[in-house]
Steps between C-alpha positions, in 0.01 A plus 500: 500500500307264272361557149158655541218623276255739660144477376352848539156415363344556845704806596290806570592862461454712808496874575760641737488797738790636291249563218572228246387149413739208560505146372760281675653283231767337711561561870560203725738331738595264214680794328608733777758683294241662258139597458311619195177699509303674229387850590224701331458873547192669351533824299532809717601303811819564702604228743590594857858570598651183643820306532607146556753404765743220423352458149617625159212555255498526127213646292484354144241693299291275275203732414433869514716776638567667832703763689728325748644678800775313694728629763639843417510448125294729275166348403539287191249396236498120437349320208473141375835322531644729762633358829561690824715362779396617844744426785382392845383796714465730199174694491283443193171573329366489147235704320306365205492812280393306191163413353501126564577291810867495591615139546841394627665208662644560842794260554637498856818347642483352746128431468246758611375461854219724631712571811756672275249754360513847656249770417656848497 
């Protein structure tokens, strides 16, 4: 690996079938051990149940609040500063039950690959 700075000035947010908006901040062959995306969920929206195979995901809440459901745990309210660790193959979804957009970083190890996404 070499020292790298990623210029995200041209990165565009896109809408996913899961029901949220994603901005890929870092996801490339140059850093296969990790990817970072910013997710935005609008108020009142619940993302679709899904899981990632071979990938651990972390949600780090940076704005808003949401009700997270992962695996068989009871639903949990998350707010700014909270982090959830979601093991590979663990079902997950999040609901923005707040009044403003819910924004969080999704940090994946190894990096997120579309082939690892499984809708449930």
